[in-house]
C-alpha positions in Angstrom: 21.7 -7.4 75.7 18.8 -8.7 73.7 16.8 -9.3 76.8 17.7 -5.8 78.0 16.5 -4.2 74.8 13.4 -6.4 74.8 12.7 -5.3 78.4 13.1 -1.6 77.4 11.0 -1.9 74.3 7.4 -2.9 74.7 6.1 -4.6 71.5 2.5 -4.9 70.8 1.1 -7.9 68.9 0.8 -5.8 65.8 4.4 -4.7 66.1 5.5 -8.3 66.4 3.4 -9.2 63.4 4.9 -6.3 61.4 8.5 -7.3 62.2 7.8 -10.9 61.3 6.3 -9.9 58.0 9.3 -7.6 57.2 11.7 -10.4 58.0 9.8 -12.8 55.9 9.6 -10.4 53.0 13.3 -9.7 53.2 14.0 -13.5 53.2 11.8 -14.0 50.2 13.5 -11.1 48.3 16.9 -12.6 49.1 15.8 -16.0 47.9 14.3 -14.6 44.7 17.5 -12.7 44.0 19.6 -15.9 44.5 17.2 -17.8 42.2 17.3 -15.0 39.6 21.1 -15.0 39.5 21.1 -18.7 39.2 18.6 -18.6 36.4 20.6 -16.0 34.5 23.7 -18.1 34.9 21.9 -21.2 33.5 20.6 -19.2 30.6 24.1 -17.8 29.8 25.5 -21.4 29.9 22.7 -22.7 27.7 23.1 -19.8 25.1 26.9 -20.4 25.0 26.4 -24.1 24.5 23.8 -23.5 21.8 26.3 -21.2 19.9 29.0 -23.8 20.1 26.6 -26.5 18.7 25.3 -24.1 16.0 28.9 -23.3 14.9 29.7 -27.0 14.8 26.5 -27.8 12.8 27.3 -25.0 10.3 30.8 -26.3 9.8 29.6 -29.8 9.4 27.0 -28.7 6.9 29.6 -26.9 4.9 31.7 -30.0 4.8 28.8 -32.4 4.0 26.7 -30.2 1.8 28.6 -30.5 -1.5 27.4 -29.8 -5.0 28.4 -32.1 -7.9 27.6 -31.7 -11.6 26.9 -34.8 -13.6 26.8 -34.9 -17.4 25.3 -38.2 -18.6 26.0 -39.8 -22.0 22.7 -38.7 -23.3 23.5 -35.1 -22.4 21.4 -34.7 -19.3 23.0 -32.2 -16.8 22.2 -33.0 -13.2 23.0 -30.9 -10.1 23.5 -33.4 -7.2 23.6 -31.9 -3.7 25.0 -34.2 -1.1 24.0 -33.4 2.5 24.4 -35.7 5.5 24.6 -38.9 3.4 21.6 -38.0 1.2 21.7 -37.0 -2.5 19.2 -34.5 -3.9 19.1 -34.2 -7.7 18.0 -31.3 -9.8 17.8 -31.7 -13.6 19.0 -28.7 -15.6 16.6 -27.3 -18.2 19.2 -27.9 -21.0 21.4 -30.7 -22.3 25.0 -30.8 -23.2 25.4 -33.4 -26.0 29.2 -33.1 -26.5 32.2 -31.1 -25.4 35.8 -31.0 -26.5 38.9 -29.0 -25.8 40.6 -27.8 -29.0 44.2 -26.7 -29.2 46.0 -24.6 -31.8 48.6 -26.8 -33.5 51.1 -23.9 -34.0 50.5 -22.5 -30.5 49.5 -25.3 -28.2 49.1 -22.9 -25.3 46.0 -21.6 -27.0 43.1 -23.8 -26.1 39.3 -23.5 -26.1 36.4 -25.5 -24.7 33.7 -26.1 -27.3 30.3 -27.1 -25.9 27.4 -28.4 -28.0 24.1 -27.9 -26.2 20.3 -28.2 -26.6 18.0 -25.7 -25.0 14.3 -25.3 -25.7 14.7 -27.9 -28.5 17.3 -25.8 -30.2 20.9 -27.1 -30.8 23.8 -24.7 -30.8 27.4 -24.5 -29.7 29.4 -22.3 -27.3 33.1 -21.6 -27.4 35.0 -20.5 -24.3 38.7 -19.8 -24.3 40.5 -21.7 -21.6 42.0 -18.4 -20.5 38.5 -17.1 -19.8 37.4 -20.0 -17.6 37.3 -18.9 -13.9 36.4 -15.3 -15.0 33.2 -13.3 -15.4 33.2 -13.5 -19.2 32.9 -17.3 -19.3 29.9 -17.2 -17.1 28.3 -14.4 -19.1 28.4 -16.6 -22.2 26.0 -19.0 -20.4 23.5 -16.1 -20.1 24.0 -15.1 -23.7 23.4 -18.7 -24.8 20.3 -19.0 -22.6 21.8 -21.7 -20.4 20.5 -21.2 -16.9 20.0 -23.5 -14.0 17.3 -21.2 -12.6 18.9 -20.5 -9.3 19.6 -17.2 -7.5 22.7 -15.2 -8.7 25.1 -16.6 -6.1 24.1 -20.3 -6.5 23.8 -19.9 -10.3 27.4 -18.7 -10.4 28.6 -21.6 -8.3 27.0 -24.3 -10.4 28.1 -22.7 -13.7 31.7 -22.7 -12.4 31.3 -26.3 -11.3 29.8 -27.3 -14.7 32.8 -25.7 -16.5 35.2 -27.5 -14.2 33.4 -30.8 -14.9 33.5 -30.3 -18.6 37.2 -29.4 -18.6 37.8 -32.6 -16.6 35.8 -35.0 -18.9 36.4 -33.5 -22.3 38.7 -35.1 -24.8 41.3 -33.0 -26.6 41.9 -32.4 -30.3 44.4 -30.3 -32.2 43.3 -27.9 -34.9 45.3 -26.4 -37.8 45.6 -22.7 -37.3 44.2 -21.8 -40.8 43.2 -23.5 -44.1 46.1 -24.8 -46.1 49.0 -27.2 -45.4 50.0 -28.0 -41.9 52.2 -30.4 -40.0 51.1 -32.3 -36.9 53.2 -32.7 -33.8 54.2 -36.2 -35.1 55.6 -34.6 -38.3 52.7 -35.8 -40.5 51.7 -33.5 -43.3 48.0 -32.5 -43.7 45.8 -30.1 -45.5 42.8 -28.1 -44.1 40.2 -27.1 -46.6 38.3 -23.8 -46.3 35.2 -25.7 -45.0 37.2 -27.6 -42.4 37.3 -26.5 -38.8 40.4 -24.5 -38.0 41.6 -22.5 -34.9 40.9 -19.2 -36.7 37.3 -20.2 -37.4 36.9 -21.5 -33.8 38.3 -18.3 -32.3 35.9 -16.2 -34.3 33.1 -17.7 -32.2 34.9 -17.3 -28.8 
């Protein structure tokens, strides 16, 4: 049949050349289309793989990038960030020379964290009720006292909370008489608090 059609159709050299070029162009377009689809497929696979790797790296970073607050014996406060086995230390622009958790002798459930600090060469103290720790009011007291790590708001909040948790963990406890006058300890011993002595009432006034 091909021979019959060829016999019926007389092709000039130009016609033959044109048909050849058309077939060649079609073949090139088909090959380019195949290569394009293959390339798109490879890009899609690469992007999907990159997303999986990125998610894994973020998760790993969250697990390894931990912040620890260290309060040394001389009062230096250090923010230690651990990331992939490396420790990066930032010294806070203030010192905490002592901290203690006081309890009301009559009502032991009433407790407060007392922090003695130095900032800009000035020594002062800060009293935070244990019921306030973990809330906004406790963090605001840092601002009022001028105690700032110098971070952005989110990071500042995180390190302040971590500092409070550290101080609660390392601070020794002490019972206070509720008010001046005679009192009895939990061991049954009798004591007397003078007006100039520290009492729970006096401590609570500064909370």
